[in-house]
C-alpha positions in Angstrom: 216.7 -95.5 -59.8 214.8 -95.5 -63.0 215.8 -95.1 -66.9 214.4 -92.0 -68.7 212.1 -93.2 -71.4 213.3 -90.3 -73.7 216.9 -90.0 -73.3 217.9 -93.1 -71.3 219.7 -91.3 -68.4 219.5 -93.3 -65.1 217.6 -91.1 -62.6 217.6 -91.3 -58.6 214.2 -93.0 -57.5 213.7 -89.9 -55.5 213.0 -87.7 -58.5 209.9 -87.5 -60.4 211.2 -86.1 -63.5 214.6 -86.9 -65.6 217.3 -84.5 -64.6 218.5 -84.2 -67.9 215.3 -83.9 -70.1 212.6 -83.1 -68.0 210.7 -86.4 -68.8 208.8 -88.2 -66.1 209.1 -92.0 -65.6 205.7 -92.2 -67.4 207.4 -90.6 -70.7 205.3 -87.1 -70.3 207.5 -84.4 -70.8 207.5 -81.0 -68.8 207.3 -77.9 -71.4 208.6 -75.5 -68.4 211.8 -77.9 -67.7 215.0 -76.0 -68.1 218.6 -77.8 -67.5 220.7 -76.1 -65.0 223.2 -75.1 -67.8 221.0 -73.5 -69.9 221.1 -69.5 -70.8 219.7 -67.4 -68.3 216.8 -65.4 -69.4 217.8 -61.8 -70.7 215.5 -60.0 -68.4 214.8 -61.0 -64.8 211.0 -61.6 -64.7 211.1 -59.6 -61.4 211.7 -56.2 -63.4 208.7 -57.3 -65.7 206.0 -56.0 -62.6 208.1 -53.0 -61.9 206.1 -49.6 -61.5 206.6 -47.3 -64.0 209.3 -45.0 -63.6 210.9 -47.3 -60.2 214.0 -48.8 -60.9 214.8 -52.1 -59.3 216.8 -52.4 -56.1 220.7 -53.2 -56.7 221.6 -56.3 -55.3 224.0 -54.9 -52.8 221.2 -53.1 -51.0 219.5 -56.4 -50.0 222.6 -57.8 -49.1 222.4 -59.7 -45.7 225.5 -58.4 -43.4 226.3 -59.8 -39.7 225.3 -57.5 -37.3 226.3 -59.7 -33.7 228.3 -62.6 -32.6 226.7 -64.4 -30.3 228.0 -66.4 -27.3 225.6 -69.6 -28.6 222.9 -70.5 -31.0 220.4 -69.7 -28.4 221.4 -66.3 -28.1 221.7 -65.6 -31.5 218.4 -67.2 -32.6 216.7 -64.9 -29.3 218.5 -61.7 -30.5 217.1 -62.2 -34.0 213.7 -62.8 -32.5 214.1 -59.5 -30.6 215.4 -57.7 -33.5 212.3 -58.9 -35.8 209.9 -58.0 -33.3 211.4 -54.6 -33.3 210.8 -53.9 -36.6 214.3 -55.1 -38.0 214.1 -58.0 -40.2 217.0 -60.8 -38.4 217.9 -64.0 -38.9 220.6 -66.0 -37.0 222.8 -68.9 -37.9 221.5 -72.2 -37.6 224.6 -74.0 -37.1 227.8 -73.3 -34.7 230.5 -73.4 -36.7 233.0 -73.9 -33.6 231.9 -77.7 -33.9 232.4 -77.9 -37.5 235.8 -76.4 -37.5 237.3 -77.6 -34.0 239.5 -75.1 -32.5 238.6 -72.2 -35.0 236.8 -69.7 -33.2 233.5 -68.6 -35.3 230.5 -68.0 -33.2 227.1 -67.9 -34.6 226.0 -64.6 -35.9 222.9 -62.4 -36.1 222.5 -61.0 -40.1 220.4 -58.4 -41.1 220.1 -56.2 -44.1 222.6 -53.5 -44.9 219.9 -51.1 -44.6 219.0 -52.1 -41.6 222.7 -52.7 -39.9 222.7 -49.0 -38.2 219.3 -49.6 -36.5 220.1 -53.3 -35.6 223.6 -52.2 -34.0 221.5 -49.3 -32.2 219.0 -51.8 -30.7 221.7 -54.4 -29.6 223.8 -51.7 -27.9 220.7 -50.6 -25.9 220.0 -54.1 -25.2 223.3 -55.0 -24.0 223.0 -51.6 -21.8 220.0 -52.8 -20.2 221.1 -56.4 -19.9 224.1 -55.3 -18.0 222.6 -52.9 -16.0 219.7 -55.6 -14.9 222.8 -57.9 -14.2 224.5 -55.5 -12.0 221.5 -55.4 -10.1 221.0 -59.0 -9.7 224.5 -60.1 -9.8 
């Protein structure tokens, strides 16, 4: 723990600058420091580089949606990787919520962007059909 030389706030030793004012333990102020409760910029910096005539993508278009409930974390990761290899960017949950929630059922899920949901569902249906036919022959 250290005390900020500018504002006298107590700062955890794992931080290099004061969380309150942005001053280092040596008294050097960070000119780019912004407090968490500061007003957000009036214009998004992402919009500044937008090509002329193009509109920014609405937030809901890039939103992640669940596309598959897996049996376990390994299956969720495997399917997310396979979808990504097929050109459909996907991510998997990293924790199995059944462990955290006890008896409540919440299997690990695979997530894709809302725009890719239909393609992902089609790919997963094909995968399930193929997997079932292989299991039928081998089982």
